[in-house]
C-alpha angles and dihedrals in degrees: 000000000000116000128175115203125200128197136154093247095224093087124129137181125020095354091054093047092047097050098042095046091045096048093043089053095045094046088068093067108010137048108256133168129186126212118197125188094206130048113228149093091326095058093039092052089048092056091047087055090052094248110148103243135184125189119208112183097168112130090207101104097194092044088054092047090053091051095049093044088055091052091048093050096042095049100032100237113191101197136028109212117194131195121190135356102295090050092046091053090052091045091055090051092050097044103093097036100044094059091210132101114280114206136172133208110220107215098178141355102298089204092062100034095099100038110156090016106091098175093050088046091052094051112023092026094055090042089060094046091051101040105039101065090057097060126105095236142357132212118210117199093223139018087253090061092046088054092048090051090050091049089054093056102266114147107263093212092060097047120093129189120226117173118211111260130219120216105231093179092063111112112257117204108152128181110266111274095236091050093050095047091049088060089057095046093251129129124236093242092055118108101237123206114194140187126189109193142107112286098237135119097270091060088052096208088170088076089049096052094045090049093049091049088057094045095046090063090060097037109031089179095070126099137190126222119190117194113191148056137230147131093301097051098105089047095052093043090054090047093051091049091053101044105027129068114258115270097020099097123055124192109207102179119220109347117210094178095066094162089062093047093052091043088057101049124074096203128033112213130196121181101173125152090212133021138160106199106318124217087210087076100042092046090052089048089055088062093046096250122167106239138215116183140170110257096248141128113335096344095103090059087063104031117057099200112242093004107067101358144347128264132199134186109264113268093013100135094177095053093045090051089051090050090050093051091046092055092044092054099040111054092166090058090049091055096044096048092045091054092047092052090048092054093048094047092048091050103042108019107042124138089247090056090049093051096047091049092048091051089051091051092051092049091052093048092049091047093048090049089055093046110125113252101244121197085231122028137155141024132270115206120202122194146118093298131149095036099107094257108141092195092060091044090053090052090051090051090051094048091048093050090052092050090048088054091057095045117359090200097048113133110235131187127181126204107229141169086224108032093183093056090049094049092051093045098048105017092231132111119277136188128191113272090237100046093110096177096054090041091054091052091049093050092049089058105034128090102207136034117201124195104196147135116092125316108342100153100072139097098204091103095034144322092234094067090050092051091049092055093045092049090050091052092049090050091050090052090047091056093049101256124152106241130213133173101217121219090308138141125252124205175356094158103168107166113084093222093052089048092055091046094048096045091049095049097042094046096048101037111028119088098187129012116195116184135185102224144027091246089068091049087055093051091049089053091049089052092053095244105163112136103068121071108259120205131183105220130138140266112289090225087074088077093063106102110151118199119247101265135170088250093056092044089051088049090054090049091051089052086058099251114149128207114250093030126104124225140200119204116215111190112189133171136192114267138147107292095014095112090061089056100048093100091049093053089048092050091049090052090052090046090055091051094045098045101032106017093243114155107220120233114199103212131198108202091179103032097193090060107019104044095082092048092050092048092049090057091043091054089062098043109105100194133058115307145151132223114212134174125208121244125205096272115105090196093059093050093050091047091054094046092047088055092058125099090201138010122204108185148169089186112090096211095055087055090048092051090046091053089050092054095041093243116154110251145189122202131213110201117221093150131024091245088074095054091038090059095045091048090051088056092046088243111146099179102110142091134192118268089244093061095047116129133148092258096049092047091047091054091050091049089052092051092046091051092046095044122097109259121260095269131233090249091059092047092051091049091056091046091053089052089049091051090057088071088066090052092052095047088049091056090055093046093053 
């Protein structure tokens, strides 16, 4: 591949480290060329690393553009990769003429980059705001930055995440700790907290100094080392002199020997208001430093709070001081967390991993740029999305993953009541479910319309929702889309008029109907649906099986789950007659704890609706228990379900997730879809909501605990059926 990089050339800190290490690594296998707009240390260091570098200091924008265009055409560069405001401006000017993708790496929040510098914010800040949305793709240096870009309206399908990588093969020969500390006026037995960053408002060293001032009163042996310079340096020096004991704070200035700095400090601290994925943390991790950081940007993807480091809310002086005192008083925890962070950084955030991911991103961008411009392309997915239901979001993730397996470059858009939630959940485009003009334009261009995500074809909740989904299917057919109902449920449809409407639309418009249980097949037959292909498969959510990662283990710890203890999930929801059964659910929860040592977790799968019901049961539980609400992350839901010893649920998707993880389960049937699914599995441990009482639930809990678990063979059978949905969609797309 041939890639041309552009950067101002005056950059320092993380952006400089990222670009130079990236290009030095890429230069070994790819053709790269760097253009700087300022001569200086950045360009000189690039040349020392063997990176082909050209400096263009001409202030004539169009003359510079002409010169760069000539280079691109002469050498056949395939991608223009920009870093920073000046490069972004030039990238925008080159975009139409160059005929190749123009992309930008977002190293930090461009709206905060020039905090405290009003002239720079007016010029460079506005350049970024204007230029960036026009690019072909963007790279965020953390998942947090990716989410930030999505929240600002950038196309999720053109955003890539590339974490900063640390070169663990680089020789490390730091100055001995005692010698370095002696230079600072510190003793070797001091517990030293250190920060290496520019001293500017974004880094918020005011919070750092004030927290240290509190902590040093409790722990007189601690010290603070600040490595960096910047526009706030005089202000922070003055603050430290006024609130900290003399000789406890050292200002080092800009430190080139960063390995020696991190070797000397015991705890690496970062207090930023905004970050992407800071090198300050990974470089400290390379030296086995314990770490405290503000919980911003991509930091939580590296630091698992309480496991390999400590996090605090930005600007929370009190919490930061508490963390400092904890590390000062617990040297064994400092060492343990520093080692855990080193292991995670070495495994997941190495330079080699960064280079491999960057090459993959380039290949994808180049491939997508060469994708033929079809008259029809892409998929529109319609379902009950954007309502805060984590089960529906998990289904959407599973459908998207299967479609990406068919074609990794396929444009996908979901209709949602909350498009931003859906974009963040699935990293696809989304428009509001009732934006008929945008939906019409989408349907005229897309190839396949998918109706998927639970049980949409039913009138138990309302006729209105059924009419909406039927109308959407008719519109898709009118615009010439292929139509598939994707691993969903059908029914109940009780009203005769609704039965007639649903049967007519599905029979005339659908090409393939894939359902997840036999009950749905029976409903389709009753509706007189005969023309489409009908397949009995399984719910796409069964394919979600996240690996056991540090992040998911940290999530379980944040939920309050403790190693060595056993838990039972009870997922309830409001429904007619539920209020009379609250005490029975609570008694059953206490029974499970008393008889089997299972700690009940009252779980709100759809927080907006279920949380009140879960809390009502919890209020009557006498023994230990937890109340938890689902987020939008399907992986977290599955990790939680997988940790359970038993699931008792009214919510169908909790039962589906339990079956996919082989967790014993008991169903409470408020809708025939619940019993239909359990019958399909051959699971008889369920009872109608109307028949719920403490004794009946206790008997089912006894039977579920005694019953042989849902085996790996059955789980794999369900997953094979779920994968057939993908095969059917592929046929329609072809």
